[in-house]
C-alpha positions in Angstrom: 55.4 94.5 118.1 55.7 94.1 121.9 52.5 94.4 123.8 52.5 95.4 127.4 50.7 92.9 129.5 47.5 94.6 130.8 47.6 92.8 134.1 51.0 94.0 135.1 50.4 97.4 133.5 47.2 97.9 135.5 48.9 96.7 138.7 51.9 98.9 138.2 49.7 101.8 137.5 47.9 101.3 140.8 51.2 101.1 142.6 52.3 104.3 140.9 49.1 106.1 141.8 49.3 104.8 145.4 52.9 105.9 145.8 52.2 109.2 144.2 49.3 109.9 146.4 51.3 108.9 149.5 54.1 111.2 148.5 52.1 114.5 148.0 54.1 116.0 150.9 56.7 118.7 151.0 60.2 118.0 152.2 62.1 120.4 154.5 65.7 118.9 154.2 67.2 121.5 156.5 65.0 120.2 159.3 65.0 116.6 158.1 61.2 116.8 158.0 58.4 116.0 155.6 55.2 118.2 155.9 52.0 116.2 155.2 49.0 117.6 153.4 47.1 118.0 156.7 49.9 120.3 158.0 51.5 117.7 160.3 55.1 116.8 159.9 57.3 113.7 160.4 61.0 113.0 160.1 62.3 112.2 156.7 63.4 108.8 158.0 59.9 108.0 159.4 58.4 109.1 156.0 60.7 106.9 154.1 60.2 103.9 156.4 56.3 104.2 156.1 56.6 104.5 152.3 58.9 101.4 152.2 56.5 99.4 154.5 53.6 100.3 152.3 55.4 99.4 149.1 56.7 96.1 150.4 53.1 95.0 151.0 52.1 96.2 147.6 55.1 94.6 145.9 54.2 91.2 147.3 50.7 91.6 145.9 52.0 92.7 142.6 54.3 89.8 142.4 51.6 87.3 143.4 49.3 88.7 140.6 52.0 89.2 138.0 54.5 86.3 138.2 52.1 83.6 136.9 53.7 80.9 139.0 52.2 77.5 139.6 52.0 76.0 143.1 55.3 74.1 142.7 57.1 77.3 141.4 55.7 79.4 144.3 57.2 77.0 146.8 60.6 77.7 145.3 60.2 81.3 144.4 59.0 82.9 147.7 61.9 81.7 149.9 64.4 83.0 147.3 62.4 86.3 147.1 62.3 86.7 150.9 66.1 86.2 151.1 66.6 88.7 148.3 64.3 91.3 149.9 66.0 90.8 153.2 69.5 91.4 151.7 68.2 94.2 149.4 66.6 96.0 152.4 70.0 96.2 154.0 71.3 98.1 151.0 68.2 100.3 151.0 68.8 101.1 154.7 72.3 102.2 153.7 70.7 104.4 151.1 68.3 105.9 153.6 71.3 106.7 155.8 72.9 108.5 152.9 69.8 110.5 152.3 69.7 111.5 156.0 73.3 112.5 155.8 72.4 114.6 152.8 69.6 116.3 154.6 71.8 116.9 157.7 74.4 118.7 155.6 72.2 120.3 153.0 72.6 123.9 154.2 76.4 123.7 154.7 77.4 121.1 152.1 81.2 121.1 151.6 82.9 119.6 148.5 84.3 117.0 150.8 80.9 116.0 152.1 79.3 116.1 148.6 82.1 113.8 147.3 81.6 111.4 150.3 77.8 111.3 149.7 78.2 110.8 145.9 80.9 108.0 146.4 78.7 106.2 149.0 75.7 106.5 146.7 77.5 105.1 143.7 79.0 102.3 145.8 75.5 101.4 147.1 74.1 101.3 143.6 77.0 99.0 142.6 76.2 96.7 145.5 72.5 96.6 144.5 73.5 95.6 141.0 75.8 92.8 142.4 73.0 91.5 144.6 70.5 91.5 141.7 73.0 89.5 139.6 73.5 87.0 142.4 69.8 86.5 142.9 69.1 86.4 139.2 71.4 83.4 139.0 69.8 81.7 142.0 66.3 82.2 140.5 67.4 81.0 137.1 69.0 77.8 138.6 66.1 77.1 140.8 63.2 78.1 138.4 64.1 79.3 134.9 65.7 82.3 133.2 62.2 83.5 132.1 60.9 83.5 135.7 64.0 85.3 136.9 63.8 87.9 134.1 60.1 88.5 134.8 60.8 89.0 138.5 63.6 91.5 137.9 61.6 93.4 135.4 58.9 93.9 138.1 61.5 94.6 140.7 63.2 97.2 138.7 60.0 99.1 138.1 58.9 99.1 141.7 62.4 100.2 142.9 62.5 103.0 140.3 59.2 104.3 141.6 60.4 104.3 145.1 63.7 106.0 144.1 61.7 108.6 142.1 59.5 109.5 145.1 62.4 109.9 147.4 64.6 111.7 145.0 61.8 114.1 143.9 61.6 115.3 147.6 65.3 116.2 147.7 66.4 119.6 146.4 69.6 119.8 144.3 72.8 120.6 146.1 73.4 124.3 146.4 
């Protein structure tokens, strides 16, 4: 039987609750706006950036608590992680641009625009997978396969939570 680690489970639950609480807003894709619980609104792009900034800080805390690295491993891990996060954020920026394009064309979505958005989304997802494979190999060589696998387990959960929060704000194509 596989037992979930209580430490990572609790930390992930805290992250989920924090993201969920942060995301109790309503999206207005036609206007590219998110309406906050207090009635104020902000651009979808600003909302996504604030959520990403909040999650980056929480992700580092989760990794610090969950990776179980000794001091020597930390000296190797964090520079690799920082490079990975830098490269991954470029792909995430591309994804944000795609979401903004979707919001811009939501009311008047043509088949051509829908295909372009779908193709760009799938290409971006493919690039993320390639990047993860590249950094999994780097971590495995520099540390171990177990450390790399543990990191990518945590990374996958955090990224899925972010994607869920963004995707849940977007209505289906008309």
